OpenMM code with the backbone's topology and positions (N, CA, C; nanometers):
from openmm import Vec3, app, unit

residues = "MET PHE ASP VAL ALA TRP SER GLU MET LEU VAL ILE ILE ALA VAL ALA VAL VAL VAL ILE GLY PRO LYS ASP LEU PRO LYS LEU LEU TYR ALA ALA GLY LYS PHE THR ARG LYS VAL LYS ILE PHE THR ASN ASP ILE GLN GLN SER LEU ASP ARG ILE ILE HIS ASP GLU GLU LEU ASN GLU ILE THR ARG GLU ALA ASN LYS ALA GLY GLY GLU ASN LEU GLN PHE GLU ILE GLU ARG GLN LEU ALA GLU GLU GLU ARG ARG LYS ILE ALA MET LEU PRO LYS GLY THR ASP ASP ASN PRO ALA PRO".split()
positions = [
    Vec3(14.9704, 8.8516, 10.3865),
    Vec3(15.0095, 8.8477, 10.5258),
    Vec3(14.9447, 8.9607, 10.6043),
    Vec3(14.9556, 9.0858, 10.5527),
    Vec3(14.8992, 9.1995, 10.6245),
    Vec3(14.7636, 9.2397, 10.5683),
    Vec3(14.7273, 9.1897, 10.4517),
    Vec3(14.5980, 9.2174, 10.3908),
    Vec3(14.5764, 9.3674, 10.3734),
    Vec3(14.6683, 9.4336, 10.3018),
    Vec3(14.6617, 9.5770, 10.2764),
    Vec3(14.6249, 9.5967, 10.1301),
    Vec3(14.5207, 9.6769, 10.1034),
    Vec3(14.4772, 9.7048, 9.9665),
    Vec3(14.5711, 9.8071, 9.9023),
    Vec3(14.5663, 9.8166, 9.7693),
    Vec3(14.6525, 9.9093, 9.6973),
    Vec3(14.6240, 10.0546, 9.7370),
    Vec3(14.4969, 10.0866, 9.7566),
    Vec3(14.4631, 10.2243, 9.7945),
    Vec3(14.5217, 10.2586, 9.9317),
    Vec3(14.5178, 10.1626, 10.0233),
    Vec3(14.5765, 10.1846, 10.1560),
    Vec3(14.7281, 10.1988, 10.1461),
    Vec3(14.7893, 10.1227, 10.0578),
    Vec3(14.9341, 10.1299, 10.0383),
    Vec3(14.9737, 10.2666, 9.9826),
    Vec3(14.8956, 10.3202, 9.8887),
    Vec3(14.9245, 10.4523, 9.8336),
    Vec3(14.9141, 10.5606, 9.9415),
    Vec3(14.8161, 10.5497, 10.0307),
    Vec3(14.8023, 10.6457, 10.1396),
    Vec3(14.9237, 10.6370, 10.2321),
    Vec3(14.9686, 10.5163, 10.2631),
    Vec3(15.0851, 10.4975, 10.3504),
    Vec3(15.2093, 10.5583, 10.2849),
    Vec3(15.2275, 10.5362, 10.1551),
    Vec3(15.3429, 10.5912, 10.0841),
    Vec3(15.3377, 10.7441, 10.0834),
    Vec3(15.2198, 10.8005, 10.0573),
    Vec3(15.2061, 10.9462, 10.0552),
    Vec3(15.2393, 11.0061, 10.1913),
    Vec3(15.1894, 10.9447, 10.2987),
    Vec3(15.2180, 10.9936, 10.4332),
    Vec3(15.3675, 10.9818, 10.4625),
    Vec3(15.4295, 10.8729, 10.4197),
    Vec3(15.5728, 10.8534, 10.4427),
    Vec3(15.6539, 10.9594, 10.3699),
    Vec3(15.6159, 10.9927, 10.2470),
    Vec3(15.6887, 11.0946, 10.1716),
    Vec3(15.6757, 11.2303, 10.2403),
    Vec3(15.5550, 11.2613, 10.2921),
    Vec3(15.5333, 11.3904, 10.3581),
    Vec3(15.6068, 11.3958, 10.4921),
    Vec3(15.5946, 11.2900, 10.5726),
    Vec3(15.6520, 11.2904, 10.7074),
    Vec3(15.8048, 11.2761, 10.7031),
    Vec3(15.8532, 11.1797, 10.6275),
    Vec3(15.9971, 11.1513, 10.6258),
    Vec3(16.0694, 11.2419, 10.5270),
    Vec3(16.0062, 11.2679, 10.4184),
    Vec3(16.0674, 11.3515, 10.3152),
    Vec3(16.1252, 11.2660, 10.2047),
    Vec3(16.1191, 11.3162, 10.0833),
    Vec3(16.1675, 11.2368, 9.9693),
    Vec3(16.3187, 11.2147, 9.9707),
    Vec3(16.3904, 11.2986, 10.0421),
    Vec3(16.5364, 11.2852, 10.0469),
    Vec3(16.5791, 11.1663, 10.1338),
    Vec3(16.5148, 11.1481, 10.2484),
    Vec3(16.5531, 11.0425, 10.3429),
    Vec3(16.4765, 10.9120, 10.3234),
    Vec3(16.3717, 10.9129, 10.2428),
    Vec3(16.2902, 10.7920, 10.2240),
    Vec3(16.3708, 10.6746, 10.1667),
    Vec3(16.4560, 10.6928, 10.0649),
    Vec3(16.5344, 10.5783, 10.0153),
    Vec3(16.6262, 10.5180, 10.1224),
    Vec3(16.6854, 10.6026, 10.2053),
    Vec3(16.7711, 10.5516, 10.3125),
    Vec3(16.6911, 10.4691, 10.4110),
    Vec3(16.5712, 10.5189, 10.4443),
    Vec3(16.4850, 10.4463, 10.5378),
    Vec3(16.4410, 10.3126, 10.4791),
    Vec3(16.4030, 10.3131, 10.3508),
    Vec3(16.3603, 10.1883, 10.2861),
    Vec3(16.4759, 10.0889, 10.2764),
    Vec3(16.5974, 10.1390, 10.2499),
    Vec3(16.7150, 10.0518, 10.2451),
    Vec3(16.7396, 9.9881, 10.3819),
    Vec3(16.7327, 10.0691, 10.4876),
    Vec3(16.7529, 10.0170, 10.6234),
    Vec3(16.6436, 9.9169, 10.6592),
    Vec3(16.5204, 9.9460, 10.6189),
    Vec3(16.4099, 9.8526, 10.6468),
    Vec3(16.4318, 9.7205, 10.5727),
    Vec3(16.4807, 9.7289, 10.4495),
    Vec3(16.5102, 9.6072, 10.3731),
    Vec3(16.6189, 9.5239, 10.4375),
    Vec3(16.7251, 9.5891, 10.4843),
    Vec3(16.8331, 9.5167, 10.5531),
    Vec3(16.7815, 9.4496, 10.6792),
    Vec3(16.6989, 9.5241, 10.7557),
    Vec3(16.6432, 9.4675, 10.8786),
    Vec3(16.5545, 9.3473, 10.8480),
    Vec3(16.4703, 9.3602, 10.7451),
    Vec3(16.3821, 9.2501, 10.7063),
    Vec3(16.4631, 9.1280, 10.6643),
    Vec3(16.5714, 9.1506, 10.5899),
    Vec3(16.6577, 9.0397, 10.5476),
    Vec3(16.7208, 8.9698, 10.6681),
    Vec3(16.7691, 9.0481, 10.7647),
    Vec3(16.8297, 8.9888, 10.8843),
    Vec3(16.7281, 8.9079, 10.9632),
    Vec3(16.6057, 8.9602, 10.9742),
    Vec3(16.5003, 8.8872, 11.0457),
    Vec3(16.4690, 8.7571, 10.9737),
    Vec3(16.4621, 8.7617, 10.8406),
    Vec3(16.4319, 8.6410, 10.7632),
    Vec3(16.5422, 8.5362, 10.7794),
    Vec3(16.6673, 8.5791, 10.7731),
    Vec3(16.7796, 8.4860, 10.7922),
    Vec3(16.7755, 8.4263, 10.9317),
    Vec3(16.7481, 8.5094, 11.0314),
    Vec3(16.7400, 8.4625, 11.1699),
    Vec3(16.6289, 8.3593, 11.1864),
    Vec3(16.5102, 8.3882, 11.1308),
    Vec3(16.3992, 8.2934, 11.1449),
    Vec3(16.4265, 8.1646, 11.0678),
    Vec3(16.4939, 8.1736, 10.9523),
    Vec3(16.5291, 8.0523, 10.8777),
    Vec3(16.6288, 7.9676, 10.9562),
    Vec3(16.7253, 8.0311, 11.0217),
    Vec3(16.8209, 7.9566, 11.1038),
    Vec3(16.7511, 7.8860, 11.2191),
    Vec3(16.6585, 7.9554, 11.2828),
    Vec3(16.5834, 7.8937, 11.3926),
    Vec3(16.5027, 7.7752, 11.3405),
    Vec3(16.4359, 7.7924, 11.2248),
    Vec3(16.3562, 7.6842, 11.1681),
    Vec3(16.4431, 7.5637, 11.1356),
    Vec3(16.5607, 7.5863, 11.0762),
    Vec3(16.6508, 7.4756, 11.0443),
    Vec3(16.6993, 7.4054, 11.1702),
    Vec3(16.7295, 7.4820, 11.2743),
    Vec3(16.7730, 7.4220, 11.4004),
    Vec3(16.6624, 7.3366, 11.4611),
    Vec3(16.5409, 7.3888, 11.4604),
    Vec3(16.4287, 7.3119, 11.5142),
    Vec3(16.4034, 7.1859, 11.4316),
    Vec3(16.4124, 7.1972, 11.3008),
    Vec3(16.3949, 7.0792, 11.2151),
    Vec3(16.5015, 6.9742, 11.2452),
    Vec3(16.6257, 7.0187, 11.2649),
    Vec3(16.7348, 6.9262, 11.2958),
    Vec3(16.7108, 6.8574, 11.4305),
    Vec3(16.6663, 6.9354, 11.5299),
    Vec3(16.6389, 6.8790, 11.6624),
    Vec3(16.5264, 6.7770, 11.6542),
    Vec3(16.4199, 6.8114, 11.5815),
    Vec3(16.3073, 6.7187, 11.5672),
    Vec3(16.3517, 6.5918, 11.4959),
    Vec3(16.4310, 6.6072, 11.3901),
    Vec3(16.4795, 6.4905, 11.3154),
    Vec3(16.5635, 6.4008, 11.4061),
    Vec3(16.6549, 6.4609, 11.4820),
    Vec3(16.7392, 6.3823, 11.5727),
    Vec3(16.6552, 6.3109, 11.6782),
    Vec3(16.5545, 6.3789, 11.7299),
    Vec3(16.4693, 6.3172, 11.8317),
    Vec3(16.3881, 6.2026, 11.7722),
    Vec3(16.3423, 6.2191, 11.6486),
    Vec3(16.2702, 6.1097, 11.5833),
    Vec3(16.3617, 5.9885, 11.5646),
    Vec3(16.4870, 6.0133, 11.5245),
    Vec3(16.5815, 5.9028, 11.5098),
    Vec3(16.6084, 5.8345, 11.6435),
    Vec3(16.6220, 5.9147, 11.7495),
    Vec3(16.6424, 5.8568, 11.8824),
    Vec3(16.5227, 5.7724, 11.9247),
    Vec3(16.4028, 5.8195, 11.8952),
    Vec3(16.2814, 5.7442, 11.9301),
    Vec3(16.2762, 5.6122, 11.8534),
    Vec3(16.3120, 5.6159, 11.7248),
    Vec3(16.3129, 5.4930, 11.6450),
    Vec3(16.4163, 5.3961, 11.7007),
    Vec3(16.5337, 5.4478, 11.7395),
    Vec3(16.6378, 5.3627, 11.7969),
    Vec3(16.5919, 5.3013, 11.9287),
    Vec3(16.5266, 5.3822, 12.0119),
    Vec3(16.4763, 5.3285, 12.1398),
    Vec3(16.3747, 5.2170, 12.1170),
    Vec3(16.2825, 5.2383, 12.0222),
    Vec3(16.1821, 5.1355, 11.9944),
    Vec3(16.2459, 5.0109, 11.9346),
    Vec3(16.3462, 5.0296, 11.8488),
    Vec3(16.4147, 4.9142, 11.7907),
    Vec3(16.4916, 4.8387, 11.8981),
    Vec3(16.5530, 4.9115, 11.9925),
    Vec3(16.6241, 4.8454, 12.1012),
    Vec3(16.5279, 4.7668, 12.1896),
    Vec3(16.4077, 4.8192, 12.2119),
    Vec3(16.3076, 4.7452, 12.2901),
    Vec3(16.2704, 4.6160, 12.2191),
    Vec3(16.2499, 4.6261, 12.0875),
    Vec3(16.2077, 4.5096, 12.0116),
    Vec3(16.3218, 4.4102, 11.9919),
    Vec3(16.4435, 4.4598, 11.9747),
    Vec3(16.5548, 4.3723, 11.9422),
    Vec3(16.6458, 4.3407, 12.0582),
    Vec3(16.6156, 4.3867, 12.1750),
    Vec3(16.7011, 4.3620, 12.2894),
    Vec3(16.8030, 4.4742, 12.3067),
    Vec3(16.8803, 4.4637, 12.4110),
    Vec3(16.9759, 4.5686, 12.4452),
    Vec3(17.0973, 4.5716, 12.3525),
    Vec3(17.1242, 4.4626, 12.2811),
    Vec3(17.2444, 4.4537, 12.1971),
    Vec3(17.2215, 4.5008, 12.0540),
    Vec3(17.1064, 4.5588, 12.0236),
    Vec3(17.0763, 4.5936, 11.8852),
    Vec3(17.1765, 4.6946, 11.8293),
    Vec3(17.2079, 4.7985, 11.9020),
    Vec3(17.3032, 4.8988, 11.8531),
    Vec3(17.4401, 4.8348, 11.8313),
    Vec3(17.4812, 4.7475, 11.9233),
    Vec3(17.6086, 4.6774, 11.9084),
    Vec3(17.6056, 4.5908, 11.7826),
    Vec3(17.4958, 4.5217, 11.7571),
    Vec3(17.4840, 4.4354, 11.6398),
    Vec3(17.4892, 4.5169, 11.5109),
    Vec3(17.4241, 4.6325, 11.5098),
    Vec3(17.4263, 4.7173, 11.3909),
    Vec3(17.5689, 4.7631, 11.3625),
    Vec3(17.6386, 4.8089, 11.4647),
    Vec3(17.7767, 4.8543, 11.4467),
    Vec3(17.8669, 4.7397, 11.4032),
    Vec3(17.8447, 4.6216, 11.4570),
    Vec3(17.9237, 4.5052, 11.4186),
    Vec3(17.9004, 4.4699, 11.2718),
    Vec3(17.7742, 4.4738, 11.2289),
    Vec3(17.7419, 4.4438, 11.0891),
    Vec3(17.8044, 4.5472, 10.9952),
    Vec3(17.8015, 4.6738, 11.0336),
    Vec3(17.8625, 4.7781, 10.9509),
    Vec3(18.0133, 4.7577, 10.9398),
    Vec3(18.0772, 4.7222, 11.0500),
    Vec3(18.2215, 4.6976, 11.0477),
    Vec3(18.2537, 4.5757, 10.9607),
    Vec3(18.1715, 4.4735, 10.9687),
    Vec3(18.1943, 4.3532, 10.8881),
    Vec3(18.1780, 4.3844, 10.7391),
    Vec3(18.0779, 4.4634, 10.7038),
    Vec3(18.0595, 4.5023, 10.5647),
    Vec3(18.1774, 4.5856, 10.5146),
    Vec3(18.2301, 4.6721, 10.5998),
    Vec3(18.3458, 4.7530, 10.5625),
    Vec3(18.4672, 4.6635, 10.5377),
    Vec3(18.4865, 4.5601, 10.6236),
    Vec3(18.5974, 4.4662, 10.6034),
    Vec3(18.5812, 4.3898, 10.4721),
    Vec3(18.4595, 4.3476, 10.4411),
    Vec3(18.4345, 4.2766, 10.3154),
    Vec3(18.4641, 4.3661, 10.1955),
    Vec3(18.4225, 4.4913, 10.2053),
    Vec3(18.4445, 4.5866, 10.0977),
    Vec3(18.5935, 4.6060, 10.0740),
    Vec3(18.6705, 4.6199, 10.1807),
    Vec3(18.8153, 4.6383, 10.1696),
    Vec3(18.8808, 4.5120, 10.1146),
    Vec3(18.8332, 4.3940, 10.1561),
    Vec3(18.8910, 4.2676, 10.1094),
    Vec3(18.8673, 4.2479, 9.9597),
    Vec3(18.7583, 4.3046, 9.9055),
    Vec3(18.7267, 4.2868, 9.7641),
    Vec3(18.8044, 4.3830, 9.6747),
    Vec3(18.8675, 4.4850, 9.7316),
    Vec3(18.9442, 4.5803, 9.6523),
    Vec3(19.0702, 4.5133, 9.5999),
    Vec3(19.1112, 4.5489, 9.4773),
    Vec3(19.2372, 4.4947, 9.4249),
    Vec3(19.3543, 4.5447, 9.5086),
    Vec3(19.4579, 4.4668, 9.5117),
    Vec3(19.5775, 4.5027, 9.5891),
    Vec3(19.6343, 4.6351, 9.5376),
    Vec3(19.6779, 4.7198, 9.6302),
    Vec3(19.7406, 4.8463, 9.5940),
    Vec3(19.6434, 4.9620, 9.5813),
    Vec3(19.5140, 4.9349, 9.5832),
    Vec3(19.4181, 5.0465, 9.5780),
    Vec3(19.3757, 5.0785, 9.7195),
    Vec3(19.3366, 5.2034, 9.7370),
    Vec3(19.2980, 5.2489, 9.8709),
    Vec3(19.1612, 5.3114, 9.8608),
    Vec3(19.0724, 5.2755, 9.9524),
    Vec3(18.9360, 5.3287, 9.9551),
    Vec3(18.9372, 5.4749, 9.9984),
    Vec3(19.0311, 5.5126, 10.0825),
    Vec3(19.0426, 5.6495, 10.1332),
    Vec3(19.1770, 5.7057, 10.0917),
    Vec3(19.1831, 5.7773, 9.9785),
    Vec3(19.3126, 5.8300, 9.9351),
    Vec3(19.3652, 5.9355, 10.0316),
    Vec3(19.4979, 5.9433, 10.0366),
    Vec3(19.5621, 6.0394, 10.1276),
    Vec3(19.5401, 6.1807, 10.0747),
    Vec3(19.5285, 6.2795, 10.1664),
    Vec3(19.5066, 6.4176, 10.1211),
    Vec3(19.6306, 6.4782, 10.0591),
] * unit.nanometer
topology = app.Topology()
chain = topology.addChain("A")
for resn in residues:
    res = topology.addResidue(resn, chain)
    for name in ("N", "CA", "C"):
        topology.addAtom(name, app.Element.getBySymbol(name[0]), res)
């Protein structure tokens, strides 16, 4: 990512030890690690949110195109078919059993 050679890294570490001091360097590195972790979590959350938004928009686009091809009642027909399948599923269950048990 940063394209830093080992020799350059050793120079940076040596300067950090001299400037910051060996006593405070672990505290600084710990704080830098915490900050880096928070930034990574934040960027991952943003990426997941963007992925979710893109996915939802793609689904909306597919629905719009399907509605154009199938007429304005396509969403109603899909919901009706799902409800009918649910009724069939419930009708096939033996008496006394419940598909959704009580909590």
